[in-house]
C-alpha positions, -999 to 999 in steps of 0.1 A, spaced: 109 -104 342 82 -128 354 44 -121 356 44 -113 392 73 -88 389 57 -72 359 24 -66 380 42 -50 409 62 -27 385 29 -17 365 10 -9 398 37 12 411 39 31 378 2 36 378 2 51 413 31 70 410 14 103 415 6 92 451 42 84 457 67 109 472 78 136 447 110 120 438 111 87 421 136 71 443 109 46 456 102 32 421 138 29 413 146 12 445 120 -13 436 135 -20 401 169 -23 416 155 -47 441 140 -68 413 170 -67 392 190 -79 423 165 -110 427 170 -117 390 206 -115 392 206 -137 422 185 -165 405 209 -163 374 240 -166 394 223 -195 414 216 -213 384 250 -206 370 264 -223 402 242 -251 400 253 -256 361 291 -254 372 286 -279 399 269 -302 376 298 -298 350 323 -302 379 305 -334 391 304 -347 354 342 -340 351 352 -355 384 330 -386 375 349 -390 343 384 -386 359 374 -414 385 363 -436 355 395 -428 337 414 -438 369 399 -473 369 415 -480 337 450 -494 337 477 -469 329 498 -476 297 533 -491 304 557 -460 304 594 -463 310 602 -484 339 617 -465 369 653 -462 369 672 -497 376 641 -517 367 625 -533 337 594 -544 324 586 -583 322 555 -596 301 535 -629 303 503 -636 285 480 -607 297 502 -589 324 534 -569 324 551 -560 357 584 -543 366 613 -559 383 648 -549 393 672 -549 363 695 -569 380 672 -600 381 686 -617 350 680 -653 357 652 -669 337 634 -703 346 608 -722 330 585 -745 349 569 -748 385 583 -730 414 603 -736 432 612 -772 419 627 -760 387 644 -732 406 662 -758 430 691 -763 408 694 -727 394 693 -706 427 724 -687 423 708 -653 418 671 -638 420 650 -650 391 620 -646 368 600 -679 364 574 -687 339 550 -717 342 550 -725 306 532 -752 288 559 -766 265 579 -789 286 549 -813 285 512 -815 276 498 -808 309 508 -786 338 527 -800 368 527 -790 404 556 -790 428 555 -808 463 584 -786 476 569 -755 491 602 -733 491 638 -735 484 660 -745 514 671 -715 533 706 -716 524 701 -716 488 670 -694 488 668 -665 464 641 -639 459 618 -645 425 589 -634 405 570 -663 391 541 -658 365 513 -681 366 526 -706 395 503 -730 414 503 -709 445 466 -694 453 462 -656 457 473 -648 492 503 -644 514 526 -673 529 552 -669 554 584 -691 555 613 -695 578 641 -669 579 617 -640 576 608 -648 540 573 -641 525 558 -653 492 527 -632 481 505 -643 451 481 -617 432 459 -622 404 464 -594 378 450 -593 342 439 -631 348 476 -642 355 490 -650 388 520 -632 401 540 -649 429 568 -628 447 591 -645 470 613 -619 490 628 -611 525 620 -574 517 583 -564 522 587 -531 504 605 -548 476 578 -573 470 549 -547 473 568 -526 447 570 -554 424 533 -565 427 520 -529 426 535 -521 393 517 -549 376 494 -539 348 470 -558 325 482 -556 290 449 -541 273 466 -531 239 502 -537 235 530 -541 263 561 -517 268 577 -536 240 549 -534 215 536 -571 221 501 -580 221 489 -606 244 476 -626 215 498 -636 186 489 -613 156 480 -629 124 507 -638 101 513 -616 73 541 -609 48 572 -603 64 582 -565 65 606 -548 41 623 -519 59 629 -489 39 651 -474 60 684 -483 82 673 -504 112 683 -487 145 661 -508 170 642 -540 175 622 -557 199 610 -593 203 575 -606 212 577 -646 218 544 -666 217 535 -701 226 504 -715 210 492 -680 205 498 -666 239 527 -641 250 554 -656 266 578 -629 269 586 -595 254 620 -576 253 643 -552 235 673 -561 214 704 -542 224 712 -513 201 745 -529 189 727 -562 179 695 -545 162 712 -540 128 729 -575 130 698 -591 136 678 -573 108 706 -582 82 701 -619 94 664 -619 91 662 -601 58 689 -623 41 674 -649 19 678 -684 35 702 -709 19 685 -740 5 679 -767 28 690 -805 22 664 -820 44 647 -816 76 670 -837 96 660 -861 123 639 -852 153 655 -860 186 639 -890 205 614 -876 232 613 -843 218 583 -824 234 586 -790 215 565 -790 183 566 -757 163 541 -740 185 566 -712 193 565 -681 172 587 -648 174 574 -617 162 604 -592 157 596 -557 153 624 -539 133 624 -503 137 636 -471 123 625 -438 139 587 -441 143 585 -469 113 578 -505 124 583 -536 103 571 -571 117 591 -601 109 575 -637 119 600 -662 128 587 -700 137 610 -721 160 610 -756 174 642 -771 192 631 -803 174 648 -789 143 681 -783 156 696 -792 123 681 -761 107 676 -732 131 660 -701 117 680 -671 110 690 -649 137 679 -674 165 711 -669 184 703 -631 191 666 -638 194 667 -666 220 685 -645 248 672 -628 281 636 -637 287 634 -659 255 662 -683 267 649 -699 299 664 -728 319 642 -755 322 638 -784 345 631 -809 321 656 -815 292 635 -812 259 654 -839 243 646 -866 270 612 -878 279 596 -854 302 590 -869 338 560 -857 358 569 -837 388 552 -852 420 520 -835 427 511 -818 462 484 -840 480 451 -831 474 
């Protein structure tokens, strides 16, 4: 009870003799005072609840700004990773190409493809003077880090290429299907921890190779070039134990490094981190690889270099790399 309410109650009690014979008047005053206090309490509670609700809403809005963790892809799709981004593509897109789009796609346009503009064909990034594959040979594609600027380009035959910047990486999607193109691009997520396959955007520090204490049941591959993630993938279940056996078998003594092919542009900047798994346990195994050392390939390389890790390249690594003509500036 505040001071004003106390004074009113005391005054009424003091002059009770002058009041009607029953005490209903005083009781009514006390009842009204209680209602006032109750009303103020409820009002304060409503304000407090509103403040809490506002804080929760603000927190949820803040959480929604963070990219969701890559969950299982939608049925019939899979995740593709490159540097600091991952994106879903139709599972039937199984052709992989390395180089600028669409020049390195011209000779390999049989089915839809995933392209990666990698740094290993030469010491600098080349551009391509061809805007799009001829209509008769054109196929849909997703291209990572191509030379296209973010935006939308329209081509003949109803084809559209859209480029977005996600996680610092450009994603270019060429399709004749607007809904398909948007679905691919809308699925893109920055890699803030690990991608769907357990790969970090930067190559982890080398450590001692893992020593599994249980039978391997699954494996995934993270490929890096000069420390940046190139691609991630899962090893087929029937190949996981086979790969583990090859990686964990002591290598045979080498007689020598063997000759390096003339014009080879692939120094040992490529590293694979294979995560061998059994249940919820994982053991990383690091494998370095260079096509310049073809006489002594590392163990398990035939299984490792499959899917996104075996990309058709426009320039043969064993011949001098020829620059692709640049677009006029």
